[in-house]
C-alpha positions in Angstrom: -13.3 15.0 -11.1 -13.5 12.7 -14.2 -11.1 10.0 -13.0 -12.5 6.5 -12.6 -14.0 5.8 -9.1 -12.0 3.7 -6.7 -14.8 1.3 -5.9 -13.0 -0.3 -2.9 -12.0 2.8 -0.9 -13.4 5.9 -2.4 -17.0 4.7 -2.7 -16.7 3.1 0.8 -15.9 6.4 2.4 -18.9 8.0 0.8 -21.1 5.1 1.8 -20.1 5.1 5.4 -20.8 8.9 5.6 -24.2 8.3 4.0 -25.0 5.5 6.5 -23.9 7.6 9.4 -26.1 10.5 8.2 -29.0 8.1 7.9 -28.9 7.3 11.6 -26.3 4.5 12.0 -24.0 5.1 14.9 -20.3 5.3 13.9 -18.3 2.4 15.3 -21.3 0.7 16.9 -23.6 0.2 13.9 -21.1 0.8 11.1 -17.5 -0.1 11.1 -15.0 2.8 10.5 -11.3 2.2 10.3 -9.8 5.3 12.0 -10.6 8.2 14.3 -13.7 10.3 13.4 -12.6 13.8 12.4 -12.5 13.2 8.6 -15.7 11.3 8.7 -17.4 14.1 10.6 -16.3 16.6 8.0 -17.5 14.3 5.3 -20.9 13.9 7.0 -21.2 17.7 7.2 -20.3 18.2 3.6 -22.8 15.7 2.2 -25.5 17.0 4.6 -25.1 20.4 2.9 -24.3 19.4 -0.7 -25.7 15.9 -0.9 -24.1 12.4 -1.0 -22.2 12.6 -4.2 -18.7 11.5 -5.2 -17.9 15.1 -6.3 -18.3 16.2 -2.7 -15.7 13.7 -1.5 -13.3 14.6 -4.2 -13.7 18.3 -3.5 -12.8 17.6 0.2 -9.7 15.6 -0.9 -8.7 18.4 -3.2 -9.0 20.9 -0.4 -6.7 18.8 1.8 -4.1 18.5 -1.0 -4.3 22.3 -1.8 -3.8 23.1 1.9 -0.7 20.8 1.9 0.8 22.5 -1.2 0.3 25.9 0.3 2.0 24.9 3.5 4.9 23.3 1.6 5.4 26.4 -0.4 5.3 28.6 2.8 7.6 26.3 4.8 10.1 26.2 1.9 10.2 30.0 1.8 10.8 30.2 5.5 14.0 28.1 5.3 15.2 30.2 2.3 14.6 27.6 -0.4 15.0 29.2 -3.9 11.9 29.8 -5.8 12.9 27.5 -8.6 13.2 24.6 -6.2 9.8 25.4 -4.7 8.3 25.3 -8.2 9.8 21.9 -8.8 8.5 20.6 -5.5 5.0 21.8 -6.3 5.1 20.2 -9.8 6.4 16.9 -8.4 3.7 16.9 -5.7 1.0 17.3 -8.4 2.5 14.3 -10.2 2.8 12.0 -7.1 0.5 13.3 -4.4 -2.5 15.0 -6.0 -5.9 13.1 -6.1 -5.5 13.2 -9.9 -2.3 11.2 -9.8 -3.3 8.5 -7.4 -6.2 7.7 -5.1 -5.6 9.0 -1.5 -8.0 8.7 1.4 -9.4 11.9 2.8 -8.5 11.0 6.4 -4.8 10.5 5.6 -4.5 13.6 3.5 -6.2 15.6 6.3 -3.8 14.3 8.9 -0.8 15.1 6.7 -2.1 18.7 6.2 -2.3 19.2 9.9 1.1 17.7 10.4 2.5 20.3 8.0 0.6 23.0 9.9 2.3 21.9 13.1 5.7 22.0 11.4 5.0 25.5 10.2 4.1 26.7 13.7 7.3 25.1 15.1 9.5 26.7 12.4 8.1 30.1 13.3 8.6 29.4 17.0 12.3 28.5 16.3 12.7 31.6 14.1 11.8 33.8 17.1 15.0 32.5 18.8 17.1 33.6 15.9 15.5 37.1 15.8 15.9 37.5 19.5 12.2 38.3 20.0 10.3 37.8 23.3 9.7 34.0 23.5 6.1 32.9 23.6 5.1 29.4 24.6 1.6 29.6 23.0 3.0 28.2 19.7 3.9 25.0 21.6 0.3 24.6 22.8 -0.9 25.4 19.2 1.5 22.8 17.7 0.4 20.2 20.2 -3.2 21.0 19.4 -2.5 20.5 15.7 -0.9 17.2 16.5 -4.1 16.3 18.3 -6.2 17.2 15.3 -4.0 15.0 13.1 -4.6 12.2 15.7 -8.3 12.8 15.4 -8.0 12.1 11.7 -5.4 9.3 11.7 -4.0 8.1 15.0 -0.5 6.9 13.9 0.2 10.1 12.1 -1.0 12.2 15.0 1.2 10.3 17.5 4.2 10.8 15.3 3.5 14.5 14.9 3.2 14.8 18.7 6.6 13.3 19.2 8.2 15.3 16.4 6.8 18.5 18.0 8.3 17.5 21.4 11.7 16.8 19.8 11.6 20.2 18.1 10.6 21.9 21.3 13.3 20.3 23.3 15.9 21.2 20.7 14.8 24.8 20.7 14.6 25.4 24.5 18.0 23.8 25.0 19.4 27.0 23.4 17.9 29.2 26.0 19.5 30.0 29.4 16.8 28.3 31.5 16.6 25.1 29.4 13.0 24.4 30.3 12.6 21.1 28.5 10.0 19.7 30.8 7.9 22.8 30.6 8.0 22.7 26.8 6.9 19.0 26.8 4.1 19.9 29.2 2.8 22.7 26.9 2.8 20.5 23.8 1.1 17.7 25.8 -1.5 20.1 27.1 -2.5 21.2 23.6 -2.6 17.6 22.4 -4.7 16.3 25.3 -7.2 19.2 24.9 -8.0 18.2 21.3 -8.3 14.5 22.2 -10.7 15.3 25.1 -12.8 17.4 22.7 -12.9 14.6 20.2 -14.0 12.1 22.9 -16.9 14.2 24.2 -19.5 13.3 21.5 -18.3 9.7 21.5 -18.9 9.5 25.3 -22.4 11.1 24.9 -23.3 8.6 22.2 -21.8 5.7 24.1 -19.5 4.6 21.3 -16.1 5.1 23.0 -15.5 1.4 23.6 -16.5 0.6 20.0 -14.0 3.1 18.7 -11.2 1.6 20.8 -12.1 -1.9 19.5 -12.4 -0.8 15.8 -9.4 1.6 15.6 -6.9 0.3 18.1 -7.4 -3.3 19.5 -8.7 -4.7 16.2 -5.6 -4.1 14.0 -3.9 -7.5 14.3 -5.5 -8.8 11.1 -4.5 -5.6 9.3 -0.9 -5.9 10.3 -0.8 -9.6 9.3 -2.4 -8.8 5.9 -0.2 -5.7 5.0 3.1 -6.6 6.6 6.3 -4.6 6.4 7.3 -4.8 2.8 7.6 -2.6 -0.3 4.6 -3.8 -2.2 5.1 -1.4 -5.1 8.6 -2.5 -6.0 7.4 -5.5 -7.9 5.1 -3.3 -10.0 8.0 -0.9 -10.6 10.0 -3.8 -12.2 7.5 -3.8 -15.1 9.1 -0.6 -16.3 11.9 -2.8 -17.7 9.6 -5.4 -19.3 7.1 -5.1 -22.1 3.5 -5.0 -21.0 0.1 -3.9 -22.2 -0.2 -1.1 -19.6 0.3 2.5 -20.5 3.8 4.0 -19.9 2.4 6.8 -17.9 0.6 4.4 -15.5 3.9 2.5 -15.0 5.7 5.8 -14.3 3.2 6.6 -11.6 4.4 3.5 -9.8 7.8 5.1 -9.4 6.3 6.8 -6.3 7.3 3.7 -4.4 10.9 4.9 -4.8 10.2 8.0 -2.8 11.0 6.4 0.6 14.4 5.3 -0.7 15.2 8.7 -2.2 14.1 10.3 1.1 16.5 8.1 3.1 19.4 9.0 0.8 18.6 12.8 0.9 18.4 12.8 4.7 21.6 10.8 5.0 23.4 13.4 2.8 21.9 16.2 4.9 23.1 14.7 8.2 26.6 14.0 6.7 26.9 17.6 5.5 25.8 19.0 8.9 28.7 17.0 10.5 27.3 17.1 14.0 26.5 20.9 13.9 22.8 20.6 13.1 20.7 23.7 13.3 17.2 23.6 14.9 15.7 23.9 11.4 17.4 20.7 10.3 16.3 19.0 13.5 12.7 19.8 12.8 12.9 18.8 9.1 14.3 15.4 10.1 11.9 14.9 12.9 8.9 15.6 10.7 10.3 13.5 7.9 10.0 10.5 10.2 6.3 11.4 10.4 6.1 10.8 6.6 7.8 7.4 6.9 5.3 6.4 9.7 2.4 7.6 7.5 3.6 5.4 4.6 4.3 2.4 6.8 4.0 -0.6 7.1 3.8 -1.6 3.4 5.1 1.6 1.7 2.7 0.8 -1.1 1.5 3.2 -3.8 -1.5 4.6 -2.0 0.2 5.1 1.4 3.3 6.8 -0.2 1.0 9.1 -2.2 -0.8 10.1 1.0 2.5 10.8 2.8 4.3 12.5 -0.2 3.7 16.1 0.9 6.0 15.3 3.9 8.0 12.3 2.7 8.9 13.9 -0.6 9.4 17.5 0.3 11.0 17.6 3.7 14.0 15.5 2.8 14.6 17.7 -0.2 14.4 20.8 2.0 16.8 19.2 4.4 19.2 18.5 1.6 18.9 22.1 0.3 19.2 23.5 3.8 22.7 21.9 4.2 23.8 22.6 0.6 27.0 24.7 0.2 26.2 28.3 -0.8 28.9 28.6 -3.5 28.3 30.2 -6.9 26.9 27.9 -9.5 29.0 27.3 -12.7 27.6 27.2 -16.2 27.6 23.4 -16.1 25.5 23.3 -13.0 23.0 25.8 -14.4 22.7 23.6 -17.5 22.2 20.5 -15.4 19.6 22.3 -13.3 17.7 23.3 -16.4 17.8 19.8 -17.7 16.5 18.5 -14.4 13.7 21.0 -14.4 12.7 20.0 -18.0 12.8 16.3 -17.1 10.7 16.9 -14.0 8.0 18.8 -15.8 7.9 16.2 -18.6 7.6 13.3 -16.2 5.0 15.1 -14.2 2.9 16.0 -17.2 3.1 12.4 -18.5 2.1 10.8 -15.2 -0.8 13.1 -14.5 -2.1 12.9 -18.1 -1.8 9.1 -18.0 -3.6 8.7 -14.7 -6.4 11.1 -15.5 -6.9 9.5 -18.9 -9.5 7.1 -20.0 -9.9 3.8 -18.1 -8.7 0.7 -19.8 -11.4 -1.2 -21.7 -11.5 -4.5 -23.5 -12.2 -5.1 -27.2 -15.9 -4.3 -27.9 -16.2 -2.1 -24.9 -16.2 1.7 -24.8 -15.7 4.6 -22.3 -18.8 6.4 -21.0 -19.6 8.8 -18.2 -21.1 7.0 -15.2 -24.8 7.6 -14.6 -24.9 5.6 -11.3 -26.7 7.4 -8.5 -24.3 9.2 -6.1 -21.4 8.2 -8.4 -22.3 10.0 -11.7 -19.8 11.9 -13.8 -16.5 9.9 -13.6 -15.4 7.8 -16.6 -16.1 4.1 -16.6 -16.6 1.3 -19.1 -20.0 0.8 -20.7 -19.8 -3.0 -19.9 -19.1 -2.4 -16.2 -21.9 0.2 -16.0 -24.4 -2.3 -17.5 -23.2 -5.1 -15.2 -23.7 -2.8 -12.2 -27.2 -1.8 -13.1 -28.1 -5.5 -13.9 -26.8 -6.7 -10.5 -28.6 -3.9 -8.7 -32.0 -4.8 -10.3 -31.6 -8.5 -9.6 -30.5 -7.9 -6.0 -33.5 -5.7 -5.3 -35.9 -8.2 -6.8 -34.5 -11.1 -4.8 -33.6 -9.5 -1.4 -35.9 -6.5 -1.2 -32.8 -4.3 -0.9 -31.3 -5.9 2.3 -28.2 -7.9 1.6 -24.6 -8.4 2.9 -22.2 -8.1 0.0 -18.7 -9.7 0.3 -17.0 -8.0 -2.7 -14.8 -5.0 -3.4 -17.6 -3.3 -5.2 -19.9 -3.6 -2.2 -20.1 0.2 -1.5 -20.8 1.0 -5.1 -23.7 -1.5 -5.2 -25.0 -0.2 -1.8 -24.9 3.5 -3.0 -26.1 3.1 -6.6 -28.8 0.5 -5.8 -30.1 2.1 -2.6 -29.4 -1.2 -0.9 -29.0 -1.6 2.9 -26.3 -3.6 4.7 -27.7 -5.6 7.6 -24.2 -5.8 9.2 -21.7 -3.0 10.3 -19.1 -4.2 7.8 -19.1 -2.4 4.5 -15.5 -3.1 3.4 -15.5 -6.9 3.2 -11.8 -7.6 3.6 -10.1 -9.6 6.3 -8.3 -6.4 7.6 -11.5 -4.5 8.2 -13.7 -6.7 10.4 -12.7 -5.1 13.7 -11.4 -6.9 16.8 -13.4 -10.1 16.1 -12.0 -10.7 12.7 -13.8 -13.1 10.3 -14.9 -15.2 13.2 -16.7 -12.2 14.7 -18.6 -11.6 11.4 -19.6 -15.3 11.2 -20.9 -15.1 14.7 -22.8 -11.9 13.8 -24.4 -13.7 10.8 -25.5 -16.6 13.0 -27.0 -14.4 15.7 -28.7 -11.8 13.6 -31.4 -11.9 10.9 -29.1 -11.8 7.9 -31.0 -13.8 5.2 -29.1 -12.8 2.1 -25.4 -12.8 1.4 -23.7 -12.1 -2.0 -20.2 -13.5 -2.2 -17.5 -12.3 -4.6 -17.7 -14.1 -7.9 -14.4 -15.5 -9.2 -13.2 -16.5 -12.7 -12.7 -20.1 -13.6 -10.1 -21.4 -12.7 -10.2 -19.4 -9.5 -7.0 -17.3 -8.9 -4.9 -17.6 -5.8 -6.4 -15.7 -2.8 -5.0 -12.2 -2.2 -3.8 -11.5 1.3 -6.9 -9.6 2.5 -9.4 -12.0 1.0 -11.9 -13.2 3.7 -11.5 -16.9 2.8 -12.9 -18.2 6.0 -16.0 -16.1 5.8 -16.6 -17.0 2.1 -16.1 -20.7 3.0 -18.8 -20.4 5.7 -21.3 -18.7 3.4 -20.8 -21.2 0.5 -21.0 -24.3 2.7 -23.8 -23.3 5.1 -26.2 -21.3 2.8 -28.1 -22.1 -0.3 -27.0 -20.7 -3.7 -29.8 -18.8 -5.3 -28.4 -16.7 -8.2 -25.2 -16.0 -10.0 -24.7 -12.3 -10.9 -21.8 -10.5 -12.6 -20.0 -9.4 -9.5 -21.2 -11.9 -6.9 -23.1 -15.1 -6.2 -26.3 -14.7 -4.1 -26.8 -17.1 -1.1 -29.7 -17.4 1.3 -30.0 -18.8 4.7 -31.3 -22.4 4.6 -34.9 -22.9 5.9 -35.0 -24.1 9.5 -35.6 -27.8 9.7 -38.9 -29.0 11.2 -38.5 -31.1 14.4 -39.0 -34.8 13.8 -38.7 -37.0 16.9 -36.4 -39.9 16.5 -37.4 -43.6 17.1 -37.4 -45.1 20.5 -37.8 -43.2 23.8 -37.9 -39.6 22.4 -40.8 -40.8 20.1 -42.7 -42.3 23.0 -42.2 -39.2 25.1 -43.5 -37.0 22.3 -46.5 -39.4 21.9 -47.2 -39.1 25.7 -47.0 -35.4 25.7 -49.5 -35.2 22.8 -51.8 -37.6 24.5 -51.8 -36.0 27.9 -54.2 -33.1 27.2 -56.8 -35.5 25.8 -56.5 -37.9 28.7 -57.0 -35.1 31.3 -60.0 -33.8 29.4 -61.6 -37.3 29.4 -61.1 -37.7 33.2 -62.7 -34.3 33.8 -65.7 -35.2 31.7 -66.2 -38.5 33.7 -66.2 -36.6 37.0 -68.8 -34.2 35.8 -71.0 -37.1 34.5 
């Protein structure tokens, strides 16, 4: 709970929940990037416990804890040795816990329900092996869990749905009747029921169309910004070069190797099976693909962390499931003990490094944050002072109503009790909905948005990062008037509307005649009366 706040994502999620609880309609009056289940849970939590960063972190920890419990249970069902289960849990704490790396609540929630669907399907497949009376309710339940995952994060939910169908078809093909279509229908029924339940409040509020635009049709900018590449590999290369960053922080970046390790382990498992795959192996491979989809398209550090409970553990379980069951020699026992010691050491190092003090410059010091709604986590004293300074100046100038184009926007809104006159609280090019930057510019033109604070850059200005809203920033800088320069952003105001001045020639004569007409009509009326 003491780790430094992620001002771009973590504070944004809390701010959106706070706005929604204050009366703003989700998707219509405040932009939200995914389907609403996680946000609804967050709204309920802060309604009960208050809008504080500790509430969000407790919810994220609950999602992670549920995933760890499910991984432990699933590993036990496929006869994974206890020592390997312990190693998996320790590695998960190093690479997937909220302590090790920031992970969004909605992604962690979707992964937890994906693991729950996997657990249900494993128990359903186990009923075949025991020769019990086959029940089809687990198929409906697993489909419903896929629907719940969809209600938290759509791409993960869709992949869970198809993984469940693949598992169901693989299972029923071993029965005499081979009712594949019936199994698919049962999974689809459970999935559709949850989706329909999710849509009911959206239909009542009239925000279904806004959800479709924000979550589905407005993703072109996101895909162009993120792109299919391994963004963390370049950071991993710093392991082999001297740098001023702590070793533990660099080791955390090794999580970008998890997809590569997963591919290798799955390849070995398929090679060992030799075309004689068991239903358990099929379900492990099918749900491993869910992990790859959850980490796509960039396979960066945050996305891999969110998918790690699946992407890291299921390939290992598939590899163990196909491992030969011969007796281990003394050499293998020694090697396993060395692997365990190395894993525990690496895990302790990475967790301690990530949960340590934030990096500060010379003359600065680490303090506990006292910002409203964000109090408790560690921060630098200089950053804390700059935040309070900017909040006070923004309030004095804008009366608390300003559109902030900066990664610290949500922090300033929350801590300063400011209000955003637009629906866009995460000012990056990938999070402006279907209209993109042009839509935001149109919104600024049509609505009463007097004040805009634009991200302040160092001199010389660094090259733009992929998600930087350069077109929007250019519009504000060249059409509005610069008023103040703060630590985090530069404050601009809409220019005063120009008074109408008639041009020379015919327009001027027309204006003169229009002004003279009332006096001329009044003079004629007075003459008739006289």
